[in-house]
Every structure is written in C-alpha cells, then in structure tokens.
N, C-alpha and C positions, 0 to 999 in steps of 0.2 A: 551468411545469416545463421546465428545460433539460437537454438531453442531450449529452455529447460523448465522444469517444473520445480518450485520452491514452496515450502510450508513457512509462514512467517507469523510469529506471535509477537504482537505490540501490548501486551497487556502491562507488563512492568513499567513501560514509559507512560503509561496514560492513566493507570488506577488512582494516581495521587493528585490528578489534577482536577480542577472543578469541573461539574458535570456539564455545565454550560458550554464549556469551551473545548470537548473532547473531540468533537467532529471535526473542527478545523485542524485540531493538533494531530489528529489520527492520520489526516491527508500528508501534513508536512512531516511526520516521523517515518511514515511508509517511503515517502519519497527520499530522504535521508539516508534510511536504512538500506535501500536499494542501491542507491548510488554508492555507498561505502562497499556493500556486497559485490556488485557487478563490475565496480570501477569504470563506471560510466560519467558523462558530463550531464546527461539529461534523462530524466524518466518521464515517460507519457502514459498517463492513466487511462485505460480502456472504457468505453461506454458502459460495459455490463459490471465492471468492477465500481465505477462511480455510482451508477444507480443503486446497487447492492448496498453501499455505505450511506447513501443518502436517504434510502428508504426507511433506516431506523432511526429512532429518536435519539437524540445525544445521551439519554440516561440508559439507553439499553443497546448499546453498541456492540458489535461482534469484533473481537481483538485477533483472532486466528484466522488467516486466510491461506487457501491454496492458490497459487499464481502461476500463470503461464508467461514465461516470458522471452520475447524475441529481442535479441540482441543484434544490433546492425551498425558499423561504425562506433560512433561513440553516444548512439541513443537506444534506450531500451523501451520498448512497448511492452506493458503490462496490462494483463486482463485476468479474470477468473479462469480457473481450470474446469 
C-alpha cells in the first residue's frame, strides 16, 4: 500500500462551465485527473471529501483540494488530508 499527499487545482477545467452543472463535473474531472496521475483503473472518493464537496452550493464550489491518497493494486482511495 502506497500513501501520498497531493494538491489538485481543478479551476481551469470548470470555470467556463455553467454554474448549475459544476458540482457534477467537479466529481467527474477529479476522478479523471486522479486516474491519469496515479495510473490506476478505479478511484474511490472518501466520505469526508464527498461531504466537503456536497456542502457547498454549485455557485460557490472549492476548486483546490489537498488529498490523501492510498493506492493499493489498481484502486486508489482518496480523502481530504
């Protein structure tokens, strides 16, 4: 099991998208970016990170995250650091 801390900024991917659709796109782009960076097949979002994203309205989302990633086989588990 490998553990790392990453700081990810998703502002460029989402700033030009409609406000009502940003929360859904944030989750998709986060998973896509982590798959590409970590070279894994599956990314699982942790409870704390999910609640942090869902707490904010789509118009006032946070785009920078400090993440704690546990990589095991081809699965990455991601949560807030």
